[in-house]
VOFI-815175 format. One record per residue: residue number from 1; x, y, z of N, C-alpha, C, O in turn. Coordinates in pm, 1 decimal. Example, Ala and Ser with C-alpha at 12.3 -4.5 7.8 and 13.67 -1.06 7.14 Angstrom:
2
{1, {1319.0, -569.0, 780.0}, {1230.0, -450.0, 780.0}, {1320.0, -330.0, 780.0}, {1423.6, -331.9, 846.5}}
{2, {1285.0, -225.0, 708.0}, {1367.0, -106.0, 714.0}, {1290.0, 3.0, 787.0}, {1340.9, 113.8, 803.9}}
END
This chain:
66
{1, {5387.7, 7589.1, 9789.4}, {5384.6, 7512.7, 9940.8}, {5287.2, 7527.5, 10034.1}, {5254.7, 7642.6, 10063.2}}
{2, {5234.3, 7436.9, 10086.8}, {5131.9, 7444.8, 10187.3}, {5188.0, 7414.9, 10314.6}, {5257.1, 7314.3, 10330.5}}
{3, {5160.1, 7505.5, 10418.5}, {5198.3, 7461.0, 10561.4}, {5088.4, 7397.2, 10642.3}, {4970.0, 7410.0, 10611.1}}
{4, {5133.2, 7321.6, 10756.8}, {5011.3, 7255.2, 10861.5}, {4934.1, 7370.9, 10931.7}, {4989.7, 7474.6, 10968.0}}
{5, {4794.8, 7343.6, 10948.6}, {4734.8, 7455.9, 11005.5}, {4785.9, 7493.1, 11167.2}, {4824.2, 7397.5, 11234.6}}
{6, {4786.7, 7607.5, 11219.0}, {4857.0, 7618.9, 11347.6}, {4705.3, 7649.6, 11429.4}, {4598.5, 7682.0, 11377.5}}
{7, {4735.0, 7628.3, 11567.4}, {4633.3, 7632.5, 11677.5}, {4597.3, 7521.7, 11745.8}, {4615.8, 7410.3, 11696.9}}
{8, {4540.3, 7539.4, 11870.3}, {4512.2, 7443.8, 11971.9}, {4460.2, 7294.2, 11923.1}, {4475.6, 7197.9, 11998.4}}
{9, {4395.3, 7279.2, 11787.9}, {4322.1, 7193.3, 11755.7}, {4397.1, 7115.0, 11652.1}, {4352.0, 7007.2, 11613.3}}
{10, {4526.6, 7171.3, 11598.2}, {4590.1, 7144.4, 11492.0}, {4635.4, 6990.1, 11492.1}, {4629.5, 6926.9, 11386.7}}
{11, {4675.7, 6936.3, 11597.6}, {4751.7, 6819.1, 11639.5}, {4663.4, 6716.0, 11730.0}, {4701.0, 6608.4, 11776.4}}
{12, {4547.7, 6772.6, 11741.3}, {4474.9, 6675.8, 11823.1}, {4398.9, 6566.7, 11745.7}, {4324.8, 6602.1, 11654.0}}
{13, {4414.1, 6419.6, 11780.2}, {4356.4, 6323.6, 11704.6}, {4213.6, 6266.8, 11800.6}, {4202.3, 6245.2, 11921.3}}
{14, {4130.9, 6256.8, 11704.2}, {3975.5, 6199.4, 11782.0}, {3954.0, 6076.6, 11704.7}, {3957.1, 6075.2, 11581.7}}
{15, {3932.7, 5975.6, 11776.1}, {3873.1, 5841.9, 11706.7}, {3749.8, 5866.4, 11640.1}, {3692.4, 5970.1, 11673.1}}
{16, {3691.3, 5788.2, 11546.3}, {3591.4, 5800.2, 11479.0}, {3459.8, 5788.1, 11565.1}, {3361.7, 5861.5, 11553.0}}
{17, {3474.3, 5677.3, 11659.3}, {3366.1, 5663.5, 11720.9}, {3310.8, 5777.3, 11801.0}, {3191.2, 5804.0, 11812.4}}
{18, {3431.6, 5854.3, 11866.2}, {3391.3, 5975.0, 11945.2}, {3299.8, 6082.1, 11853.1}, {3196.6, 6141.7, 11883.7}}
{19, {3370.6, 6083.1, 11740.0}, {3293.7, 6177.6, 11654.1}, {3162.1, 6127.7, 11631.4}, {3072.6, 6209.4, 11653.2}}
{20, {3130.7, 6024.2, 11596.6}, {2984.5, 5968.9, 11578.6}, {2918.0, 5975.8, 11711.3}, {2798.1, 6002.6, 11703.8}}
{21, {2960.4, 5960.3, 11818.0}, {2878.2, 5991.7, 11954.6}, {2865.1, 6123.4, 11969.8}, {2765.0, 6155.1, 12034.1}}
{22, {2936.7, 6216.6, 11930.1}, {2898.7, 6356.5, 11920.3}, {2805.8, 6401.4, 11825.6}, {2713.8, 6477.3, 11856.3}}
{23, {2826.1, 6355.2, 11702.3}, {2720.2, 6386.0, 11600.2}, {2558.0, 6349.7, 11637.3}, {2459.0, 6422.2, 11627.4}}
{24, {2570.5, 6204.4, 11685.4}, {2435.5, 6159.5, 11723.3}, {2380.0, 6201.2, 11835.5}, {2257.0, 6195.2, 11835.5}}
{25, {2447.4, 6255.1, 11963.6}, {2400.8, 6338.0, 12058.4}, {2307.7, 6448.2, 12035.5}, {2205.9, 6475.3, 12099.2}}
{26, {2369.1, 6519.5, 11913.6}, {2325.9, 6655.0, 11899.4}, {2229.7, 6640.1, 11773.7}, {2151.4, 6731.7, 11748.3}}
{27, {2233.9, 6541.9, 11705.7}, {2156.6, 6516.9, 11568.6}, {2245.5, 6584.1, 11453.2}, {2332.1, 6669.5, 11472.2}}
{28, {2207.3, 6528.7, 11328.6}, {2293.5, 6582.1, 11219.9}, {2188.9, 6577.3, 11118.9}, {2119.7, 6475.7, 11114.7}}
{29, {2162.4, 6691.8, 11019.7}, {2100.4, 6687.4, 10895.1}, {2170.2, 6670.2, 10798.4}, {2290.2, 6696.9, 10803.5}}
{30, {2119.1, 6627.8, 10701.6}, {2193.9, 6576.6, 10550.3}, {2133.5, 6627.2, 10433.9}, {2076.8, 6534.9, 10375.3}}
{31, {2122.6, 6724.5, 10381.1}, {2054.8, 6768.9, 10259.9}, {2132.4, 6729.1, 10127.4}, {2251.6, 6698.8, 10131.8}}
{32, {2070.5, 6730.1, 10026.6}, {2113.3, 6708.2, 9903.8}, {2047.8, 6721.8, 9775.9}, {1938.0, 6667.7, 9789.6}}
{33, {2058.8, 6765.1, 9662.3}, {1988.3, 6761.3, 9558.9}, {2075.3, 6706.7, 9439.5}, {2186.9, 6750.9, 9412.5}}
{34, {2016.0, 6612.4, 9375.7}, {2054.3, 6562.4, 9234.5}, {1967.6, 6536.4, 9110.7}, {1872.7, 6458.1, 9106.5}}
{35, {2011.1, 6609.5, 9014.9}, {1947.9, 6630.5, 8898.3}, {2000.7, 6541.5, 8792.0}, {2123.2, 6529.2, 8795.3}}
{36, {1928.4, 6465.5, 8683.0}, {1983.8, 6396.4, 8581.3}, {1925.7, 6465.2, 8455.9}, {1804.2, 6454.6, 8438.6}}
{37, {1984.9, 6520.8, 8384.1}, {1962.3, 6579.0, 8274.2}, {2028.9, 6549.3, 8148.0}, {2149.8, 6528.8, 8137.1}}
{38, {1923.8, 6547.8, 8030.8}, {2014.9, 6530.9, 7886.0}, {1951.4, 6609.4, 7787.8}, {1834.6, 6591.4, 7753.2}}
{39, {2031.2, 6702.4, 7739.1}, {2031.1, 6761.6, 7650.7}, {1945.2, 6902.0, 7729.6}, {1840.1, 6940.3, 7678.4}}
{40, {1994.6, 6965.0, 7843.3}, {1928.8, 7051.1, 7900.3}, {1774.1, 7022.4, 7945.0}, {1702.5, 7119.0, 7971.3}}
{41, {1726.2, 6897.9, 7952.8}, {1589.4, 6852.3, 7978.8}, {1604.8, 6773.0, 8108.8}, {1670.0, 6668.7, 8105.6}}
{42, {1546.9, 6817.3, 8228.1}, {1543.7, 6751.3, 8320.0}, {1459.6, 6603.0, 8337.2}, {1338.0, 6595.6, 8319.5}}
{43, {1531.2, 6505.3, 8368.7}, {1466.8, 6360.1, 8335.8}, {1448.6, 6317.2, 8491.2}, {1342.2, 6256.8, 8505.1}}
{44, {1510.3, 6328.6, 8593.9}, {1521.4, 6277.9, 8733.6}, {1549.0, 6409.9, 8846.5}, {1654.9, 6472.6, 8844.4}}
{45, {1478.8, 6429.5, 8907.7}, {1521.1, 6509.1, 9013.8}, {1513.8, 6427.4, 9132.9}, {1424.4, 6342.8, 9132.6}}
{46, {1596.7, 6435.0, 9246.0}, {1603.0, 6372.4, 9386.2}, {1606.9, 6491.7, 9462.2}, {1652.9, 6593.9, 9411.4}}
{47, {1564.6, 6490.5, 9576.8}, {1590.8, 6585.7, 9681.0}, {1595.5, 6495.0, 9829.7}, {1502.1, 6426.0, 9870.5}}
{48, {1711.8, 6511.4, 9890.3}, {1735.6, 6436.7, 9988.4}, {1724.0, 6512.2, 10131.2}, {1812.4, 6596.0, 10149.2}}
{49, {1650.4, 6500.2, 10212.8}, {1641.0, 6578.3, 10348.6}, {1651.2, 6459.5, 10454.6}, {1560.0, 6377.0, 10459.6}}
{50, {1752.2, 6451.1, 10532.3}, {1765.0, 6339.7, 10612.6}, {1815.5, 6396.9, 10784.1}, {1911.7, 6472.1, 10799.4}}
{51, {1726.1, 6341.8, 10907.3}, {1792.5, 6391.9, 11032.7}, {1810.6, 6255.2, 11069.1}, {1724.4, 6168.9, 11052.4}}
{52, {1952.9, 6231.0, 11132.1}, {2003.7, 6132.2, 11197.1}, {2058.2, 6185.8, 11331.5}, {2149.8, 6264.0, 11357.2}}
{53, {1963.5, 6111.3, 11414.8}, {1976.0, 6109.7, 11575.4}, {1981.5, 6007.7, 11670.3}, {1955.6, 5893.8, 11631.5}}
{54, {2009.4, 6026.1, 11784.0}, {1987.9, 5923.1, 11860.0}, {1851.6, 5927.7, 11937.3}, {1804.4, 6038.8, 11961.5}}
{55, {1781.7, 5809.4, 11979.9}, {1673.5, 5796.8, 12037.2}, {1681.2, 5747.0, 12178.6}, {1731.8, 5636.4, 12197.4}}
{56, {1638.4, 5814.0, 12275.7}, {1627.2, 5743.7, 12418.9}, {1513.0, 5803.1, 12502.0}, {1416.1, 5846.9, 12439.9}}
{57, {1514.0, 5808.8, 12627.6}, {1371.9, 5803.5, 12683.7}, {1348.2, 5954.7, 12691.3}, {1231.4, 5980.2, 12720.8}}
{58, {1432.1, 6070.3, 12671.5}, {1385.7, 6208.5, 12645.9}, {1345.6, 6227.6, 12505.2}, {1269.9, 6320.1, 12475.8}}
{59, {1388.0, 6152.4, 12422.9}, {1343.0, 6182.6, 12266.1}, {1299.9, 6036.7, 12222.9}, {1385.5, 5953.6, 12192.5}}
{60, {1171.4, 6009.6, 12221.2}, {1124.5, 5874.8, 12185.7}, {1123.5, 5865.1, 12026.7}, {1130.1, 5959.3, 11947.6}}
{61, {1113.9, 5730.2, 11998.6}, {1145.9, 5716.9, 11852.9}, {998.5, 5740.0, 11774.6}, {896.2, 5680.8, 11809.1}}
{62, {1004.2, 5822.4, 11679.1}, {870.8, 5861.1, 11600.8}, {769.5, 5706.8, 11542.3}, {658.1, 5713.2, 11490.3}}
{63, {829.3, 5610.3, 11563.6}, {765.3, 5511.2, 11490.4}, {708.0, 5405.6, 11621.3}, {668.1, 5291.3, 11599.0}}
{64, {712.0, 5459.3, 11740.3}, {674.1, 5395.0, 11842.3}, {500.9, 5446.6, 11870.5}, {455.3, 5560.7, 11863.1}}
{65, {435.8, 5329.2, 11901.1}, {292.2, 5360.6, 11917.0}, {264.1, 5403.7, 12054.3}, {319.0, 5342.7, 12146.2}}
{66, {174.1, 5515.1, 12082.7}, {160.3, 5582.9, 12185.4}, {107.4, 5513.2, 12292.8}, {89.1, 5570.2, 12400.3}}
END
């Protein structure tokens, strides 16, 4: 039998939009590896590294022309 977590944040509800706002304000890095192999032979390997962040006047877009 499991019990509910105890503590000050155990019963706090946060809206999804608030979580996304906090994540984008600080930035999020997503990493992952995917390997497709048959009979112990690697056929396809995909490495994913992504930075997700908001863009404003202090942090300009990297695709913007100077």
